C-alpha positions as CSV (number, residue, x, y, z in Angstrom):
1,M,45.9,30.5,160.8
2,S,44.0,34.1,161.3
3,T,45.0,37.4,160.0
4,T,44.0,40.8,161.9
5,A,43.3,43.7,161.1
6,T,43.9,47.2,162.0
7,S,42.6,50.0,161.8
8,P,44.1,53.9,161.1
9,Q,44.7,56.0,163.2
10,P,42.8,59.2,163.2
11,G,44.3,61.9,160.3
12,Q,46.7,58.5,159.6
13,Q,46.1,56.7,155.8
14,P,45.2,53.4,155.7
15,A,47.9,51.6,154.5
16,P,47.4,50.3,150.9
17,R,46.4,46.1,150.0
18,P,49.4,44.3,148.7
19,D,47.6,43.8,145.7
20,E,45.8,47.3,145.4
21,K,48.0,49.7,142.5
22,P,48.9,53.1,143.1
23,S,46.3,55.0,142.3
24,A,46.5,58.6,140.4
25,T,45.3,60.3,143.7
26,N,48.3,58.5,145.9
27,H,50.7,59.7,143.1
28,K,49.7,63.4,143.1
29,R,49.3,63.4,146.7
30,A,53.1,62.0,146.8
31,V,54.0,64.9,143.8
32,T,52.1,67.6,146.3
33,A,54.3,66.7,149.0
34,K,57.3,67.9,147.4
35,P,58.6,71.1,149.1
36,V,58.3,73.9,147.9
37,T,61.3,76.6,148.3
38,W,61.0,80.4,149.7
39,K,63.5,81.0,146.3
40,I,60.7,82.7,144.2
41,P,57.8,84.4,146.6
42,V,61.2,85.7,148.9
43,T,62.9,87.4,145.5
44,L,59.2,88.8,144.9
45,L,58.6,90.4,147.3
46,V,62.3,92.0,147.9
47,L,61.4,93.1,144.4
48,A,57.7,94.7,145.4
49,V,59.5,96.3,148.1
50,V,62.3,98.0,146.1
51,A,59.7,99.1,143.5
52,F,57.2,100.9,146.1
53,I,59.8,102.7,147.9
54,F,61.7,104.2,145.0
55,F,59.3,103.7,141.9
56,G,56.5,105.2,144.3
57,L,56.7,106.5,147.6
58,M,60.4,108.0,145.9
59,G,58.9,109.0,142.6
60,P,59.0,111.5,140.3
61,H,55.9,113.7,140.4
62,Q,56.1,114.8,136.6
63,T,54.1,112.9,134.0
64,A,54.8,110.7,131.6
65,K,54.3,110.5,127.9
66,F,54.8,107.7,125.3
67,G,53.9,108.2,122.1
68,I,52.6,105.7,120.2
69,S,52.3,106.5,116.4
70,T,54.9,107.9,114.0
71,A,54.3,110.4,111.9
72,S,54.4,107.7,109.0
73,D,51.5,105.5,110.5
74,F,48.4,106.0,108.6
75,F,46.4,105.1,112.2
76,Q,47.3,108.2,114.7
77,L,46.8,106.9,117.9
78,P,47.2,109.6,121.0
79,A,50.2,109.5,122.9
80,L,49.7,108.0,126.0
81,E,50.4,110.2,129.4
82,V,50.9,108.9,132.6
83,P,51.4,110.7,136.0
84,A,54.6,108.7,137.1
85,F,54.2,109.1,141.2
86,L,50.0,107.6,140.3
87,G,51.6,105.2,137.9
88,G,54.4,104.1,140.2
89,I,52.2,103.8,143.2
90,V,49.5,101.2,141.3
91,L,51.7,99.2,140.0
92,S,53.9,98.6,142.7
93,V,50.6,97.4,144.8
94,L,49.5,95.7,141.9
95,M,54.0,93.9,142.3
96,L,52.9,93.7,146.1
97,A,49.8,91.8,145.6
98,L,51.5,88.9,143.4
99,A,54.3,88.6,145.5
100,G,51.6,88.0,148.6
101,Y,49.8,85.5,146.8
102,A,52.8,83.5,145.8
103,V,54.0,83.8,149.7
104,F,50.6,82.6,150.5
105,L,50.7,79.8,148.0
106,K,53.7,78.8,149.5
107,T,52.3,78.7,153.0
108,R,50.2,76.2,152.0
109,N,52.8,74.1,150.1
110,H,51.7,74.8,146.5
111,K,54.1,76.4,143.8
112,A,53.2,79.6,142.3
113,P,51.6,79.7,138.8
114,A,54.4,80.2,135.8
115,W,52.3,83.3,134.9
116,V,53.2,85.2,138.6
117,P,56.6,86.1,137.6
118,V,56.0,86.5,133.9
119,A,53.3,89.0,134.9
120,F,55.6,91.0,137.8
121,I,58.7,90.9,135.5
122,V,55.8,92.7,133.2
123,L,54.8,95.3,135.8
124,F,58.0,95.9,137.2
125,V,59.6,97.0,133.9
126,A,56.6,99.2,133.6
127,A,57.2,100.4,136.8
128,F,60.6,101.4,135.6
129,L,60.1,102.9,132.3
130,I,57.3,105.3,134.1
131,W,59.7,106.3,136.8
132,V,62.9,106.8,134.2
133,V,61.5,108.9,131.2
134,G,59.0,110.8,134.4
135,G,62.2,111.8,136.1
136,A,63.7,112.8,132.9
137,R,64.5,116.6,131.4
138,T,62.3,115.8,128.0
139,T,59.7,113.4,129.7
140,N,58.7,112.3,126.5
141,I,59.5,109.4,124.1
142,S,58.1,107.3,121.5
143,L,57.4,104.2,122.5
144,A,56.6,102.8,118.9
145,G,60.4,103.5,118.4
146,L,61.6,101.6,121.6
147,I,60.4,98.6,120.7
148,A,60.6,98.7,117.6
149,G,65.0,99.3,118.5
150,S,64.9,96.4,121.0
151,V,63.2,94.5,118.0
152,T,66.3,95.2,116.3
153,L,69.0,95.2,118.8
154,A,67.2,91.6,119.7
155,V,67.7,90.5,116.0
156,P,71.5,88.3,116.4
157,L,70.6,87.6,119.3
158,V,67.8,85.3,119.3
159,F,69.4,83.7,116.2
160,G,72.7,83.1,118.4
161,S,69.7,81.6,121.0
162,L,68.3,79.4,118.8
163,S,71.8,77.9,117.2
164,G,72.2,77.0,121.6
165,V,68.6,75.7,121.4
166,L,69.2,73.4,119.4
167,C,72.9,72.5,119.8
168,E,71.9,72.1,123.9
169,R,69.1,69.9,123.1
170,V,71.1,67.4,121.0
171,G,73.6,67.3,124.2
172,V,76.5,69.9,123.1
173,V,76.7,73.1,125.2
174,N,77.5,75.8,122.0
175,I,79.7,78.5,124.2
176,A,81.0,79.2,120.8
177,I,78.0,81.7,119.5
178,E,79.7,84.6,119.8
179,G,82.4,82.9,116.7
180,Q,79.8,81.9,114.9
181,L,78.2,84.8,114.8
182,L,81.5,87.1,114.0
183,G,82.2,84.5,111.7
184,G,78.9,85.0,109.8
185,A,79.3,89.2,110.1
186,F,82.5,88.9,108.8
187,T,81.7,86.6,106.3
188,A,78.5,87.9,105.0
189,A,80.5,92.0,104.6
190,I,83.3,90.7,102.5
191,I,81.2,88.4,99.7
192,A,78.9,90.9,99.7
193,T,81.1,93.9,98.8
194,L,82.9,91.2,96.2
195,T,79.8,90.0,94.4
196,H,78.3,93.1,95.2
197,N,75.2,91.0,96.4
198,P,74.0,91.3,99.8
199,F,72.4,87.7,99.4
200,L,75.4,86.2,98.6
201,G,76.7,87.4,101.4
202,L,74.0,86.0,103.6
203,L,74.1,82.5,102.3
204,A,77.7,83.0,102.9
205,A,77.2,83.9,106.6
206,A,76.0,80.6,106.9
207,V,78.6,78.6,105.7
208,A,80.4,80.5,107.6
209,G,78.5,79.7,110.8
210,A,78.1,76.1,110.0
211,L,81.7,75.8,109.8
212,V,82.8,77.3,112.5
213,S,80.2,74.3,114.2
214,M,81.2,71.6,112.6
215,V,85.0,72.5,114.3
216,L,83.4,72.3,117.3
217,A,81.4,69.5,116.8
218,L,84.4,67.5,115.4
219,F,86.2,67.9,118.5
220,S,83.9,67.3,121.2
221,I,81.9,64.9,119.3
222,K,84.5,62.7,117.5
223,Y,87.7,63.5,119.9
224,V,85.6,63.6,122.8
225,V,87.5,67.1,123.8
226,N,85.6,69.3,127.0
227,Q,83.1,71.5,124.7
228,I,83.7,74.8,127.0
229,I,87.0,74.2,125.9
230,V,86.3,74.0,122.5
231,G,83.8,76.5,122.7
232,V,86.0,79.2,124.4
233,V,89.1,78.4,122.2
234,L,86.5,78.7,119.2
235,N,85.9,82.3,120.4
236,V,88.9,83.0,120.2
237,L,90.3,82.0,117.0
238,V,87.6,83.7,115.3
239,S,88.4,87.2,116.8
240,G,91.9,86.2,115.8
241,V,91.5,85.8,112.3
242,T,88.9,88.4,111.6
243,G,90.3,90.9,113.3
244,F,93.6,89.5,111.3
245,L,92.5,90.0,107.8
246,F,90.3,93.3,109.1
247,S,94.0,95.2,109.9
248,T,96.0,93.4,107.0
249,V,93.0,92.9,104.7
250,M,90.0,95.3,104.6
251,Q,91.7,98.1,106.2
252,A,94.1,98.0,103.1
253,D,91.5,98.9,100.4
254,K,87.9,99.4,102.4
255,A,86.2,99.9,98.9
256,K,86.9,96.5,97.6
257,F,86.9,94.6,100.2
258,N,84.4,96.6,103.3
259,S,81.7,98.0,101.9
260,P,78.8,95.8,101.1
261,E,75.6,96.2,99.3
262,H,72.5,96.1,102.4
263,L,69.4,94.6,102.7
264,D,66.9,97.6,102.6
265,P,64.0,97.3,105.0
266,I,61.0,95.2,103.4
267,T,57.4,96.9,104.1
268,I,54.5,95.1,104.0
269,P,51.5,97.5,102.5
270,V,48.7,98.6,105.2
271,L,49.9,96.0,107.5
272,G,53.1,98.3,107.4
273,D,51.0,101.2,109.2
274,I,49.6,99.8,111.8
275,P,50.8,101.5,115.6
276,L,53.0,99.6,118.0
277,I,53.3,96.6,115.9
278,G,53.5,97.8,112.3
279,P,57.3,99.0,112.4
280,I,58.0,95.4,114.6
281,L,56.2,93.2,112.3
282,F,55.6,94.7,109.1
283,K,58.9,96.8,108.3
284,Q,62.4,94.6,108.6
285,S,64.8,93.2,106.8
286,L,64.6,89.8,104.5
287,I,67.2,88.8,108.4
288,G,64.7,90.1,110.6
289,Y,61.4,88.3,108.5
290,L,63.8,84.7,108.6
291,M,64.3,85.2,113.0
292,Y,60.2,85.2,113.7
293,I,60.2,81.9,110.2
294,A,63.4,80.8,112.6
295,V,61.4,80.9,115.3
296,I,58.9,79.4,114.7
297,V,60.0,76.3,112.4
298,V,62.8,75.4,115.7
299,W,59.8,75.1,117.5
300,V,57.6,73.6,115.1
301,G,60.5,70.9,114.2
302,L,61.5,70.1,117.9
303,F,58.0,70.1,119.9
304,K,55.8,68.7,117.1
305,T,58.2,66.6,114.5
306,K,59.7,62.7,115.0
307,W,63.0,64.9,113.7
308,G,62.5,66.6,117.3
309,L,60.7,63.7,119.5
310,R,64.5,62.3,118.2
311,V,66.8,65.3,118.7
312,R,65.3,65.6,122.2
313,A,66.2,61.8,123.0
314,V,69.5,62.5,121.6
315,G,69.9,65.3,124.4
316,E,68.2,63.6,127.3
317,H,69.3,60.0,127.0
318,P,71.6,59.1,124.5
319,Q,72.4,55.8,125.5
320,A,68.3,55.0,125.2
321,A,68.6,56.9,122.2
322,D,70.9,54.3,120.8
323,T,69.5,51.6,121.5
324,M,66.6,52.4,119.7
325,G,68.1,52.9,116.7
326,I,68.7,56.7,116.3
327,K,72.5,57.5,115.5
328,V,73.5,59.7,118.4
329,N,76.8,61.1,117.4
330,A,75.6,62.0,113.7
331,T,72.7,63.4,115.2
332,R,74.3,65.7,117.2
333,F,77.2,66.8,114.8
334,W,74.3,67.9,112.1
335,N,72.4,69.6,114.6
336,V,75.8,71.0,115.7
337,T,76.0,72.3,112.0
338,L,72.3,73.4,111.7
339,G,72.4,75.7,114.8
340,G,76.2,77.1,113.1
341,A,74.3,78.2,110.3
342,I,71.6,79.9,112.1
343,A,73.7,82.3,114.1
344,G,76.2,82.8,111.2
345,I,73.0,84.3,109.3
346,G,72.2,86.7,112.9
347,G,76.3,88.0,112.3
348,S,75.0,88.5,108.9
349,F,73.2,91.4,110.1
350,F,75.7,93.3,111.6
351,T,77.1,94.1,108.3
352,L,74.1,93.3,105.8
353,V,71.4,96.1,107.9
354,A,72.4,97.4,111.0
355,I,76.4,98.9,110.0
356,D,77.8,99.9,106.7
357,S,80.5,97.5,106.9
358,F,82.9,95.4,109.1
359,T,84.8,96.5,112.2
360,K,86.7,93.9,114.4
361,E,85.0,92.4,117.5
362,I,81.5,93.9,116.0
363,S,78.9,91.4,117.6
364,G,80.4,93.0,120.9
365,G,79.4,89.9,123.1
366,R,76.2,89.4,122.2
367,G,76.9,85.5,121.9
368,F,77.7,85.4,125.5
369,I,73.9,87.5,126.0
370,A,72.4,84.8,123.7
371,L,73.7,81.9,125.6
372,A,72.1,83.9,128.4
373,A,69.0,83.7,126.9
374,L,69.1,80.6,126.0
375,I,69.2,79.6,129.6
376,F,66.5,82.5,130.3
377,G,63.8,80.6,127.7
378,R,64.2,77.3,129.7
379,W,66.4,75.7,126.1
380,N,62.8,76.7,124.7
381,P,62.8,78.7,121.2
382,I,60.1,80.3,122.5
383,G,61.5,81.3,125.6
384,A,64.5,82.4,124.0
385,F,63.0,84.8,121.3
386,F,61.0,86.4,124.1
387,A,64.6,86.6,126.8
388,A,66.7,87.6,123.8
389,L,64.0,90.9,123.4
390,L,63.8,91.4,126.9
391,F,67.6,92.2,126.7
392,G,67.2,93.9,123.3
393,F,65.5,95.7,125.3
394,A,67.6,96.6,128.2
395,D,69.7,97.5,125.2
396,N,67.7,100.1,123.3
397,L,66.9,101.7,127.0
398,Q,70.5,102.3,127.6
399,S,70.3,104.8,124.7
400,I,67.9,106.1,125.2
401,V,68.6,107.0,129.1
402,T,71.1,109.0,128.0
403,I,69.3,110.7,125.5
404,I,66.1,111.9,127.5
405,G,68.8,113.3,130.3
406,T,67.9,110.8,133.5
407,P,69.3,111.0,136.2
408,V,70.2,106.8,136.1
409,P,73.6,106.0,135.1
410,S,73.8,104.4,132.1
411,Q,76.5,101.9,132.9
412,F,73.5,100.6,135.9
413,M,71.2,100.0,132.1
414,A,74.3,98.1,130.5
415,M,74.1,95.6,133.2
416,L,70.5,95.3,133.1
417,P,70.5,92.1,130.6
418,Y,73.5,90.2,133.0
419,L,71.4,91.1,136.2
420,V,68.5,89.4,134.6
421,T,70.3,86.8,133.7
422,V,71.5,86.6,137.0
423,L,68.0,87.0,138.5
424,A,67.0,83.6,135.5
425,V,69.4,81.4,136.9
426,A,68.9,81.8,140.8
427,G,65.3,81.1,139.2
428,L,62.9,84.1,139.6
429,V,61.3,82.2,137.2
430,G,61.5,79.0,138.3
431,R,64.5,76.2,138.2
432,S,66.4,76.4,135.1
433,R,67.4,72.5,134.0
434,P,69.2,72.0,131.2
435,P,68.7,68.2,129.0
436,A,69.7,65.8,131.1
437,A,73.1,64.8,128.5
438,S,73.9,68.7,127.7
439,G,77.6,68.8,127.6
440,I,78.3,64.7,128.3
441,P,79.9,63.5,125.0
442,Y,78.2,60.0,124.1
443,V,81.0,57.4,123.9
444,K,78.9,54.0,122.6
445,G,80.1,50.4,124.2
């Protein structure tokens, strides 16, 4: 028997031999052959053009001044002065360059690296801030105060998003973050008032958040009820219960039931006086310091420990995890409970740090913004942390815009977090894919 060898045509890859194993080069070629969408390049290009027109060509001609140091800082730095028109032009050109780079990569069927949209967002926020301040009646704001206030407003969002990360990484959708925050705020207020001890209020808030999560876990895991429906019902239930108790108990005797002791800020000597970063990192309440610790611990636990490997396995492929001896539903139950405790601590921030008493709906929908931060951060504790900071920045900027008298409507600023969420889900920073088994109950067969 004879064999006939056919030579490949010009430009055609030779056919692999039957005994030839696929090489890394062939695998890489197969991966890069996947088409790249125009979603990110077009989005960046449209936003860059809008920025160039409004922040650049139509930008104000005043000078925007940003204070870096505060009067209490040991190290005093001069204010940063930026000509609004020139600054808008320069930043807009840089955004156009990044958008052009993303378009160039698309024409070569290459995906834009992750740093491109991140850098674009930073430039866009900076240009927007210069445009807002430069066109205001008072063209001078404290950058240190703006950032420090943004971090403060982001504290409950960070705790809520960490709760969502822990739950969804294990395969349970946590829509009840709002109820966990609200329950933690209410419990912290009444326990801290009765015991005159804010630390007991903080502990009670964690227990309250865990109890709300246990109800979520019980119905969604054991009784296989739709997780979205259970979460929505829990939010309504906690809102109704806390509202009723507030009207009937707390308002009847505020001094006895709704005057909680506060957790005062703890300043680390010398480090707290560093301009800009001092108030952010080293002038925080106990809950503020716990926020940084929680982000690090959750990230290390999920991605650097055996426990985290099991958690992620349950969230991605519960059946395979079960065959390896992992108790899927037990892992889900305790992870959801832990997430609720973390959200409860975030809720205690409202009544033990931010405000001097509990009020109806004190969480103000921040549980849903925390859920948005979870999606924006791609189900990663670090990503959720920075997404929560961005939302806190938009929330704080809304208040400052009203004070300095800018022509930008405050209603527009109020919708910024949700606009950012829509852009994130639409794919501005890449496709957001939840864990494969998120929202899918596991019934052992």
